[in-house]
N, C-alpha and C positions, 0 to 999 in steps of 0.2 A: 431362158437360161437353164431351166431344169432339164430340158431335152437336148441341150447343146446344139441349137440350130442358129442359123444366121438371119432369122426373121427381122432382127433389128435393122438390117440393111434394106428392108422392104418399105421403110417409112414413106418414101415419096409415092410409091404405088398405093399405099394405104390412104395417105392424105388426099390423093387425087381420086379416090373412090374406085380404083381399078382392082383392088385386092382387099380381101378381108381375111384376117387370121383368127382361127378358132382352134380350140383344143378338145380332143376326145378324151373323156374321163369316165371312170366307172362311177355309178351313182353312189356306191358306198364309200368311195374314196375321191370325193369331189375336188379335193385340193391337189391331187396327183395327176398330172397330164400324162397320157399314154402316147398320143400322136399330135402333131401339129398339122393343121389343115389350112391350105391357102385356097380360097374360093374367089372367083371373079364376081363382079357386080351382078352379072346375070345368073349367079348361083351355080356356075359350072366349076368343076374341079380344076385348079391349076396344078397343085401338087399336094402330096401328103407324105409325111415321114415320121418314123418313130425315133427313139433315142439315138442321138448321134447320126441322124439322117438314114438310119437303116430302113429297109423295106418293111411294109406292114405285114403282120401275120395274117393268115387266112381269115381268122375271126374278126380282126380289126378291119380288114378290107370289106368283109361282108357287112359289118355294122356301118361303115362309112357309106357304102353304096345304098343301104337302106335309108340312112339319114338324108343323103342327097336326093333320093327319090321323094322323101317326105317333104323336104323344103321346096321342091320344084313342082308340087301339086298345083 
């Protein structure tokens, strides 16, 4: 709701284990989501979007790539 995304419609994919929804947040503002990330069961990126489905900033994209690399070690 905070980022105005339609991830609620992904419930079947989540229940079936096909998709996981996580949120990128700043450590000092852990209750404020910056982007919504949809990752597959094999930890590959399905999609990521900022507020209102806008594109990620360069910094957000860099952080997301680093996180994906870390979880896929």
